[in-house]
N, C-alpha and C positions, 0 to 999 in steps of 0.2 A: 731844107731847113730855111725858114723866112728870116729876113734881116734882124739883126740882134735889136731887141727893145730894150734889152737889162741895163739897170741904172741904180745908181747909190743916192741918197741925197743925205745931207749934214745938215742940222740945225741947232737952234737954241730955242729957249723960252724962259720963261719967270727971269726977265733981265740976265739972263747967261746963266742962272742957277742951275738950270736943266739942259743937259746936251743932249741930242737925237740923232740917230742914225735910222732911215731905213732903206731898203732895197726891194728890188723885184729880180728874180735868178733863172726865170723860167729855161730860156734857152743855155744859160750857163749849165743847170743840171740837167737839162736832157742830150746835152752834149757830151756829157760825162756818162752819161747812163748808155749812151751810143756807143763810144769808145770803149767803155769797159764792162758791155754788156750785163748791166747789173739788175737783180731782182727787186722788186717794188721794195722790200726794205734796207736793202741795200742801198738803191737810190734814193730813198728819205734819208737815211745817217749821213750820207755823203753830201747831198743837197743841203741839209742842215748845216753841216759843219764847213763847208765851202761858204754858206751865206753868212754865217757868222765871222768866219775869216777876212770876206771881203769888207763886211762894216769895220772890224777891227782893223784892219790893214789901211781902209782910206782914213785912219786917224795916224798914221804915222808920216814925219815930217820930209824925210828926203827920198829922192828917186830910186836909191840903191838899196831901201830899208825892205829887210823880206820877213815875214811873220809865218809862223810854221803851227799847227795846230797838230799834235799828235795824239792818238788814243790806242795805250797798250790796254789789252782787256781780255777778262778770261770768257766772254759769250761766244756763239760761232762764228760773227761775222769776222772774228782772228785780229780786229784793230783797223785802224784809218789813219790816214796822213795827208795833209792839204798844206798847202803854201800859196799864200797871196802875198802882193805888192801893195804899193801906195798909190798905183795907177790903175788899180780895178781889175787886175788881173788875178785868176785863180787857177790852181790845178790841184788834183787828188785822185786818190785810189784808196780802195779798201781790199783787206787781205782774202777775203773771201766772198767775192762778188755776186754767188750766186745761192747767196744763204736764204733760206725760207723759214717760217715761223706760223702758226696760226695768230690771228689778231687777238690782241689783248683784252683785257676785261671790258674796255669802251668800243670794242669793235675796230680798233684801229692799227694802223702796222706797230707791231710790237718792237720798237726800236730799241727801247730799253732792256728788253730779253735779248736781241740780237748782241748787245753789249755786254751786258750783265756788270760783274764788277771790275773795277779798272782805274786806269790814273790817266788823266789828260795832262799834257805838257805842252807849255807855249812858248815857243822858242822865237825870241826878237832879234833879229841881226840888224844892226842900227848902226854899223860902222865901228863899233868900240873893238877893243882887242878880242872880246870874248862875248858870245851872243849872250843875253839873260834869257835865263831859264826858269820857267814857275811853274810849279806842280801843283794839281789837287787831286783828290779822288774824285771819281765820278759818284754824283749823289744821286742820281736816276738813273744816269745813261740815255736819257731822252735828249743831251746835248745841250739845249737851249738852258734849262738849269743848270746842268754843269758849268757853262759857261758864266753863268749869273753867279755862282757861287766862286768860280776861281777871281773874277774880277772883284768880288767884295773879299776875298779874304787873301788873294794874292796882289793884289793892285790897291787893295782899300777905295776902291771904287764903288759904292753903293749902285748898283745897275739892276736893269730888268731887261733881260732878252727873250724873245721871241723867234722863232722859228718854223716854217712849215712849208711841207712839199707835199702836194695834192696830185694821186696818180690816175689816169684814165682807165677804163676797164682793159684796153690795150696794152697797158703796162709803160705808155709814155706819160710826160711829165704835164699835167693840166696846169698847175701854179706852183710857183715856189718865190720865197721870198721873208721877211722878217723886219723885227725892228728893234733896236737898241736903245734904251733911253737910260742916262747916268745922271746922279745928283752931284753937284759940285760940292766943294765944302762953303760953310756958309750959309746953305739953304735952310730957310727958316723950319721950324715945326709945323707952320701952317702949310707950307708948300709940300712938304713931304707928308703930310696926311691925306691932303686934297689929291697928290698923285696917287698914292697908294689908294684911299678910294676908288679912282677914275681907273687903275690898271684893274683893280678887283672886277670891276663892270666888265672888262672886254670879254666874251665869250671864247673866241681864239682866233688866234693869227690864222688858221687855214680856212675859217668862215668870213675872216678879211677879204681873203685873198680869193676866195671864191665869188666875191661879188664883186670881182674884178675892180677892187679898191688900188690905187695907185699907191707909191710911197708916198705921196703928197697927201692923198686921202688918209692913209692910216695916220700919219703924223697927228693932221689935223682933228681925227676925231678922237686920239690920245690927249693931245695935248692943245686944243682949240681954245680952252680956256684961260692958258698960261702965257696969250701971247706970243704965239709963235713965229720964229723967223726962220724962214729957209734959206739957207747960205751958199749952199753949193749944190750942183748935180754933178756925176762924174759916169760914163757908161762902163759897164763891166761883163768881163766874157771869162770863159774858160782858155785859157793860151797856156802851153806848154814850150818852153823854151829849149827843148832839148836839140841838140846837133851832131851830125856825126863827130865831129871833134872831140864834143863831150864823151860821148859814148865810147869811142877809142881809146879816153883817157882811163875810164872806168875799168875798160878791158887790158890796160898795162897794169893795172893797179891788182891783179891776179897774180902776179908772179911770176918770175922767169922759167921755173920748171913746168908750170901749169901751162905758159903760152908754148914751149917748146913740144909738150905731149901734143897740143892742139896742132901744130906744124906738122909735125910727124904722122898724125893722124891723118893728114891730107884735105879734110873737109871743112868745106865753109863752116863758118861760126855764125850763128845768127843770134842779137842781143834785141830784146825789146824793152823801151820804156816803159818805166812801172805808171807813169803818169799819163800817158796818151796812147800807150799801146803801140807806138810806131816802131817797125821793125828796119834792124840795120845790119845787113850782112857784111862777112868782111872775108876774105879767101886766105887760106895757110899765106900766100904771098905777101899780101896786104900786111899781115901779122909779122912776119918775118921783117919787112921795111919798117914797120913801127918799133920793133924791137931795137934793131940797128939804129935809128934816129935817136930813141930813148936813152 
């Protein structure tokens, strides 16, 4: 894979009355596709959710803050889970990575059909005793609209979220990215009307990505007339922080009886990380030592 060119930008416009984020995430989504061997539809769903999580995560204040987006759904994809931090790292997986469906009515990947009815949970771990959890129903299952609905209803922030993943014929990722535009309290009706009109004129985020438009190009296109100010830029990538130590803690949590059964069976146990598919092997002897230490 080529060197990572993925990044997120944060911007303001209309003298601070509009906040905006945009991201290009091709390498990030391609990494996830390779790790999980996802079908095109699963790649698109996971890629959109990861891109949304990266932009939302970049808005968190502290180094240790974590954002998790979890979708429980009835559709054949079986659900998705994505975690992002404030430093541009994201990881995620889908429950059924091989899901296949015919294209939807517009001839596109039917992400909404793959998810069907469900619930989006947004979990923010920002150093308080309990993480903040917000939940909304899936409005379309296309993910961008679902995040837009969540932000408006649970966080009372009128937003527009656009997310896109384009696939090559060989099922690798050609383009991925998106933008998120938010209105701040006190925005005038004039700004709101003008912004709504402008957003209504955008054909689709995928067509913008397909023209090789950078995050800066995208925000200039949408917000150019609102005196756009790009504040900062941050690289982003797929990164899993699993370690042997963490996996061994998870193994210990299954209980003494189960662990003893594993030891008695005398076979090595192999555990796989959900997020990055890395495998960790433990011998019966190692499991016995872990139990004694615990």
